[in-house]
N, C-alpha and C positions, 0 to 999 in steps of 0.2 A: 452507560448507554448501550454498550456492545451486546449485553445479554438481555436487554429489555424487550419483551414481546411486542410492545407498542411499535417499535421501530423495525422489527423483523431483521432481515439480513442486512439492512442498510447501516445499522450501527457497527456491525463487524466490518462491513465494506469500507466505511469511513476510517476506522482505525487502521485497517490494512493499507488503505491508500496513503495514509499519513506515514506509516512505517516504510512503505515503498518509496515515497518521496524523499525521506531521510536517507535511505540507502542509495538512491540515484544521486542525491546531492553530495553524498560522501564520495561516490565515484568521480563526479565532476571536480570536486575539490582536490582529489588525488590524481588528476590527469597527468601531472608532471613528476609523480613519485616513482622512482625506479622500483621495479618488481611488484608494483601494486596490482592486484588482481581484481578486476571489476566484478561486483556481485549484483545479483538481482534475484527476485523470486517470482514464481508462477502465481499470479494473482488468483486465478480461478482455483487452482489446487489448494492454495492457502485458505481461500474463502470456504471451500467445501470442508476442509479439515477443521476450521474454526467453528463452522456451523454444526458439524457432527459432534464435536467435543464440547458439549454444553455442560458436562459434569464438573469440569475443573473451573477454577476462577476465570473470569473474563480475560484478565491480563495474561495468565498462564496459558490459557487456551490459544490466544492470539500469538504469543511468543513461540509456542510449540508448533503452531501452524506455519508461521513464517520460517522457522528453522527447518521444518520438513520440506518446504518448497524452495529453499534457497540453493542457488548454484552459482558457479562462476561463468562469466560470459566468455565465449570463444571469439576472439577478434577476427575481423575479416582480413586485416593486414597486420602481421606481426611487428612488434616494436623491438628495436635493438636493446633497449634497457629492460625488457621483460614486463613492461607495463601493458595491461590488456584494455585500458580505457580508450575508447574511441569517442572523442568529445562530441562529434556530431550525432552519433547514435545515442549517447547518454542525454544530450540536450533534447533530442526528439522524444525519447521515452519519458523524460521529465515533464515536458510540455503536455504530452498525451495524458499522463497520470494526473497532472494538475487540472486538466479539463474534466476528467472523470471524477476527480475529488470534488470539484465545484458542483458537478451535476448531482452527485450523491448528497452533498450538503444542501443543495436547493430542494431536493426531495424531502429531506428531513425537516428543513425549515417550513415547507408546506404542510407537512404532517403536524408539526408543533403548532402552526397557525390554526389548523383545523381543530385541534384539541382545545386551544385557547378560546376559539370562537364558541365551541360547545360549552366550555366551562362558564363563559360569560352569558350564555343563553341567548345569543344573537341568532 
Protein backbone atom coordinates (compact mmCIF):
# COMPACT_ATOMS: atom_id res chain seq x y z
CA UNK A 1 0.00 0.00 0.00
CA UNK A 2 2.95 2.33 0.64
CA UNK A 3 3.69 2.78 -3.07
CA UNK A 4 0.11 2.67 -4.41
CA UNK A 5 -0.82 5.91 -6.24
CA UNK A 6 -4.42 5.58 -5.04
CA UNK A 7 -3.34 6.33 -1.47
CA UNK A 8 -0.67 8.88 -2.33
CA UNK A 9 1.61 9.94 0.47
CA UNK A 10 -0.71 8.51 3.12
CA UNK A 11 0.44 4.93 2.56
CA UNK A 12 4.02 5.93 3.29
CA UNK A 13 2.89 8.09 6.20
CA UNK A 14 1.02 5.20 7.82
CA UNK A 15 4.01 2.86 7.50
CA UNK A 16 6.38 5.48 8.89
CA UNK A 17 4.04 6.29 11.80
CA UNK A 18 3.97 2.57 12.60
CA UNK A 19 7.77 2.37 12.58
CA UNK A 20 8.03 5.47 14.76
CA UNK A 21 5.53 4.01 17.21
CA UNK A 22 7.67 0.86 17.50
CA UNK A 23 10.79 2.96 18.07
CA UNK A 24 9.13 5.06 20.78
CA UNK A 25 7.72 1.91 22.42
CA UNK A 26 11.23 0.48 22.48
CA UNK A 27 12.46 3.62 24.21
CA UNK A 28 9.72 3.33 26.84
CA UNK A 29 10.45 -0.37 27.38
CA UNK A 30 14.13 0.41 27.97
CA UNK A 31 13.58 3.31 30.37
CA UNK A 32 15.42 1.43 33.15
CA UNK A 33 18.18 -0.11 31.01
CA UNK A 34 21.61 1.32 31.89
CA UNK A 35 23.37 3.11 29.01
CA UNK A 36 20.36 2.80 26.69
CA UNK A 37 20.24 5.68 24.22
CA UNK A 38 16.77 6.86 23.22
CA UNK A 39 16.26 7.01 19.44
CA UNK A 40 13.72 8.77 17.30
CA UNK A 41 13.47 9.94 13.72
CA UNK A 42 12.38 13.12 12.03
CA UNK A 43 9.05 12.11 10.51
CA UNK A 44 8.95 14.89 7.90
CA UNK A 45 12.47 14.13 6.72
CA UNK A 46 11.74 10.39 6.51
CA UNK A 47 8.48 10.98 4.64
CA UNK A 48 10.19 13.26 2.12
CA UNK A 49 12.95 10.69 1.58
CA UNK A 50 10.47 7.81 1.22
CA UNK A 51 8.36 9.77 -1.25
CA UNK A 52 11.38 10.78 -3.31
CA UNK A 53 12.87 7.25 -3.36
CA UNK A 54 10.14 5.53 -5.35
CA UNK A 55 12.59 3.52 -7.48
CA UNK A 56 13.44 1.02 -4.74
CA UNK A 57 10.99 -1.46 -3.24
CA UNK A 58 8.52 0.04 -0.79
CA UNK A 59 10.02 -1.68 2.27
CA UNK A 60 13.60 -0.84 1.28
CA UNK A 61 12.61 2.74 0.58
CA UNK A 62 10.93 3.15 3.97
CA UNK A 63 13.78 1.46 5.84
CA UNK A 64 16.40 3.66 4.20
CA UNK A 65 14.27 6.76 4.82
CA UNK A 66 13.97 5.92 8.52
CA UNK A 67 17.65 5.11 8.78
CA UNK A 68 18.60 8.44 7.23
CA UNK A 69 16.33 10.40 9.59
CA UNK A 70 17.14 8.53 12.82
CA UNK A 71 19.09 10.11 15.61
CA UNK A 72 19.64 9.87 19.34
CA UNK A 73 17.62 12.03 21.67
CA UNK A 74 19.51 14.47 23.88
CA UNK A 75 18.01 14.36 27.38
CA UNK A 76 16.99 17.50 29.24
CA UNK A 77 18.37 16.04 32.46
CA UNK A 78 21.29 13.62 32.44
CA UNK A 79 20.90 10.22 34.11
CA UNK A 80 23.60 8.73 36.34
CA UNK A 81 23.42 5.33 34.61
CA UNK A 82 23.85 6.80 31.09
CA UNK A 83 20.25 6.14 30.03
CA UNK A 84 18.85 8.98 27.90
CA UNK A 85 15.18 7.95 28.06
CA UNK A 86 12.94 10.52 29.71
CA UNK A 87 9.72 8.64 30.29
CA UNK A 88 7.40 11.66 30.21
CA UNK A 89 8.88 12.86 26.91
CA UNK A 90 8.62 9.41 25.33
CA UNK A 91 5.04 8.91 26.52
CA UNK A 92 4.01 12.32 25.15
CA UNK A 93 5.63 11.65 21.78
CA UNK A 94 4.07 8.17 21.67
CA UNK A 95 0.59 9.60 22.35
CA UNK A 96 1.02 12.32 19.70
CA UNK A 97 2.21 9.77 17.16
CA UNK A 98 -0.72 7.48 18.00
CA UNK A 99 -3.20 10.30 17.32
CA UNK A 100 -1.49 11.12 14.02
CA UNK A 101 -1.44 7.42 13.10
CA UNK A 102 -5.18 7.19 13.74
CA UNK A 103 -5.84 10.32 11.67
CA UNK A 104 -3.90 8.89 8.73
CA UNK A 105 -5.70 5.58 9.10
CA UNK A 106 -9.08 7.34 9.15
CA UNK A 107 -8.21 9.18 5.94
CA UNK A 108 -7.23 5.92 4.27
CA UNK A 109 -10.42 4.22 5.48
CA UNK A 110 -12.42 7.06 3.94
CA UNK A 111 -10.56 6.70 0.66
CA UNK A 112 -11.17 2.94 0.61
CA UNK A 113 -14.84 3.51 1.45
CA UNK A 114 -15.15 5.90 -1.48
CA UNK A 115 -13.57 3.39 -3.85
CA UNK A 116 -15.85 0.61 -2.56
CA UNK A 117 -18.90 2.82 -3.08
CA UNK A 118 -17.80 3.58 -6.63
CA UNK A 119 -17.22 -0.11 -7.36
CA UNK A 120 -20.70 -1.00 -6.08
CA UNK A 121 -22.17 1.74 -8.29
CA UNK A 122 -23.98 3.55 -5.49
